[in-house]
C-alpha positions in Angstrom: 45.7 4.8 6.7 48.7 4.4 4.7 47.8 1.2 3.1 44.3 0.7 1.5 41.9 -1.7 3.1 41.4 -4.6 0.7 39.0 -7.5 0.8 39.6 -11.2 -0.2 37.0 -12.9 -2.3 34.0 -14.0 -0.1 34.5 -11.2 2.5 31.7 -8.6 3.1 33.1 -5.3 2.0 30.7 -2.4 1.5 27.2 -1.4 2.8 24.9 1.2 1.3 21.2 2.2 1.5 18.9 3.4 -1.1 16.5 6.1 0.0 13.7 8.1 -1.8 14.9 11.1 0.1 18.7 11.3 -0.2 19.0 14.7 1.5 17.3 13.4 4.5 19.4 10.1 4.6 22.6 12.3 4.4 21.3 14.9 7.1 20.5 11.8 9.5 23.5 9.8 9.2 25.8 12.9 8.8 24.9 14.2 12.3 24.7 10.6 13.8 27.9 9.2 12.7 29.9 12.2 11.9 29.9 11.5 8.0 30.7 14.0 5.2 29.6 13.0 1.4 30.9 13.1 -2.1 28.2 13.0 -4.9 29.5 10.6 -7.4 26.5 10.5 -9.6 23.4 12.7 -10.1 21.1 10.6 -12.2 20.2 8.6 -10.0 22.1 10.2 -7.1 24.6 8.3 -5.5 26.9 9.7 -2.4 30.0 8.2 -0.9 29.8 8.7 2.9 33.3 9.4 4.4 34.6 9.5 7.9 37.7 11.5 8.4 38.2 11.4 4.6 38.1 7.6 4.5 35.2 5.8 2.6 32.4 4.6 5.1 29.3 3.7 3.1 27.0 4.8 0.3 23.9 6.6 0.0 21.5 5.9 -3.2 18.5 7.3 -4.8 15.6 5.3 -5.0 12.7 6.2 -7.1 9.3 6.6 -5.7 8.2 4.4 -8.7 10.8 1.7 -8.1 9.2 -1.5 -9.8 10.8 -3.7 -7.0 8.4 -3.1 -3.9 10.7 -3.1 -0.9 11.1 -1.3 2.4 14.0 0.8 3.2 17.0 -1.3 4.1 20.8 -1.4 4.3 22.4 -3.6 1.7 25.6 -5.5 2.3 27.9 -6.3 -0.3 30.5 -9.6 -0.8 33.8 -9.0 -2.4 34.3 -11.1 -5.5 36.9 -11.1 -8.4 34.2 -12.0 -11.3 30.7 -10.8 -10.6 29.2 -12.5 -13.4 30.7 -15.8 -12.5 29.6 -15.7 -9.0 26.1 -14.4 -9.9 25.8 -17.8 -11.9 27.0 -19.7 -9.1 24.4 -17.9 -6.6 21.6 -19.1 -9.1 23.2 -22.7 -9.3 23.2 -22.8 -5.5 19.4 -22.0 -5.1 19.6 -18.4 -5.0 18.2 -15.7 -7.5 19.6 -12.7 -9.4 17.3 -9.8 -8.9 19.5 -7.2 -10.6 22.0 -8.3 -13.2 25.7 -7.2 -13.0 26.1 -3.5 -13.8 28.4 -0.6 -12.9 27.9 1.3 -9.8 29.2 4.7 -10.5 32.6 3.4 -11.5 33.1 2.1 -8.0 32.4 -1.5 -8.6 30.5 -4.0 -10.9 27.6 -5.2 -8.6 24.8 -7.6 -8.8 21.7 -7.9 -6.3 20.9 -11.3 -5.4 18.8 -13.4 -2.9 20.0 -16.4 -1.1 18.2 -19.8 -0.7 16.3 -18.3 2.2 15.2 -15.3 0.1 17.6 -13.0 2.0 18.9 -10.1 0.0 22.7 -9.4 -0.7 24.8 -7.9 -3.1 28.0 -8.9 -5.0 31.1 -6.3 -5.3 33.8 -6.5 -8.0 36.0 -3.6 -7.3 36.8 -1.1 -9.8 37.6 2.2 -8.6 36.9 1.5 -4.9 38.2 -1.4 -2.8 35.3 -1.2 -0.4 34.9 0.4 3.2 38.0 2.0 4.2 37.3 2.9 7.7 35.8 0.3 10.0 35.3 -0.8 13.6 35.9 2.7 14.9 33.2 5.0 16.1 31.1 6.3 13.1 32.2 3.4 11.0 30.6 0.1 10.0 31.3 -2.7 12.4 29.7 -6.0 11.0 26.9 -7.2 8.9 25.2 -10.1 10.5 23.0 -12.8 8.8 19.6 -13.1 10.5 18.0 -16.4 9.2 15.1 -18.7 10.1 17.1 -21.8 8.7 20.7 -21.5 10.2 21.7 -24.9 8.7 20.3 -24.1 5.2 22.1 -20.6 5.3 25.3 -22.2 6.4 25.3 -24.7 3.6 24.5 -22.1 1.0 27.2 -19.5 1.9 29.9 -22.0 2.9 29.5 -23.7 -0.4 29.5 -20.7 -2.4 32.3 -18.6 -0.5 33.9 -21.1 1.8 32.8 -19.5 4.9 33.2 -21.0 8.2 30.6 -20.9 11.1 32.0 -21.4 14.6 29.3 -22.1 17.1 30.7 -20.3 20.4 27.9 -21.3 22.7 26.5 -17.8 23.1 26.7 -16.9 19.2 27.6 -18.3 15.9 30.7 -16.6 14.3 31.2 -16.2 10.4 34.7 -16.1 9.2 36.7 -16.5 6.1 40.0 -18.6 6.8 43.1 -16.4 6.0 41.3 -13.1 6.1 43.3 -12.1 9.6 46.7 -13.0 7.8 45.4 -10.7 5.0 44.7 -7.9 7.2 48.0 -8.3 9.1 49.9 -8.3 5.9 48.1 -5.2 4.6 46.1 -2.5 6.4 46.0 -4.0 10.0 49.6 -5.4 10.9 48.8 -5.5 14.6 45.5 -7.4 14.4 46.9 -10.8 15.7 48.7 -9.2 18.6 45.6 -6.9 19.4 43.4 -10.1 19.4 45.6 -12.5 21.4 43.8 -12.2 24.9 42.4 -15.3 26.6 38.7 -13.9 26.1 39.2 -13.5 22.3 37.6 -16.5 20.4 40.0 -18.4 18.3 39.9 -17.5 14.6 38.4 -14.1 15.5 40.9 -12.1 13.3 39.2 -13.9 10.3 35.7 -13.1 11.5 33.4 -10.7 9.4 30.0 -11.2 11.0 27.7 -13.3 13.0 24.7 -15.6 12.2 21.6 -15.0 14.1 18.7 -17.3 14.3 15.6 -15.0 13.1 12.7 -16.5 15.0 10.2 -13.6 15.0 11.7 -11.1 12.7 12.0 -10.7 8.9 15.3 -12.6 7.6 18.0 -10.0 6.5 21.4 -9.0 6.6 21.6 -6.6 9.3 24.3 -3.7 9.7 26.0 -2.5 12.9 27.9 0.8 13.1 30.2 1.5 16.0 29.5 4.4 18.2 31.6 6.2 21.1 28.7 6.3 23.5 25.4 4.1 23.0 23.2 6.4 25.1 24.3 9.8 23.5 24.0 8.0 20.0 20.5 7.1 20.6 19.4 10.5 22.0 20.9 12.0 18.8 19.1 9.5 16.6 15.9 10.2 18.4 16.3 13.9 18.1 16.7 13.3 14.3 13.5 11.4 14.0 14.5 7.8 14.4 12.7 5.2 16.6 14.4 3.2 19.1 13.4 -0.6 18.7 15.5 -2.3 21.5 18.6 -1.8 23.8 20.9 -4.6 25.0 24.1 -4.9 27.1 26.5 -7.8 26.4 30.1 -8.7 28.0 31.4 -6.7 25.2 29.2 -4.3 23.9 26.2 -1.8 24.7 23.8 -2.0 21.8 20.7 -0.3 20.4 18.7 -1.3 17.4 16.9 1.7 15.8 14.7 2.5 13.0 15.8 5.4 10.9 13.4 8.2 9.8 12.9 6.6 6.3 12.3 3.1 8.1 15.7 1.2 7.7 16.9 -1.0 10.5 20.3 -0.8 11.9 22.2 -1.2 15.2 24.5 1.1 17.1 27.0 -0.5 19.2 29.5 0.8 21.8 32.4 -1.2 22.4 32.4 -1.7 26.3 34.1 -5.0 27.5 33.4 -6.1 31.0 36.4 -6.1 33.2 37.6 -9.2 35.1 
């Protein structure tokens, strides 16, 4: 990639996971997604996962005595230009700040928040790293989707805070940031509009960075999806490494599997497989 991938304010830009056993997490995701790792901090440990030399995600150390009781989970970060100002806006909009702005290993200033539905998310003000540099290709982050019990309340919160647009496509609700596709076309992805010009591509899809899902019988959360070359092969590998398959599904565009990793974190593996015709 000649031009670094950058993220306008309000676009999801980074994902990481905090595990008690960092070595086990690196082993699992390294084999499953083809990642290599750079250790950028030792106390607590933080690894930058890379795919073909490009930043793909992070793995952090969580203490067994962590005072914040929470299950293992992937975290999704939203790009901001001033983390302190946006953190204040989160609180004013009905959310809460769980961890005040701090320096994440020189990569970014970050803050941990919950929205008006109690769903965790994080803010990312870039310092040394812009965000994920490889995306939407096998072994890389695809989307983070908002699973919420109250879609209208979530839409009001995030649209008011970041200016997000929620498009009801009938089969799903797309989350997009106006102008994001133009930003990508002018920087790291000059062919995005031509590539997404087909009849079956929803209007505004170049601006999309996630989906809103009505969480009826599950814990509300930001849910991460990683792209894989072959869903079934990836599922077999994940199971061999100690993961549990929760569900599988085939859509008009993808073949998906939701899994629970060996330390309990949920994620989806997705193979791009559009139906012909």
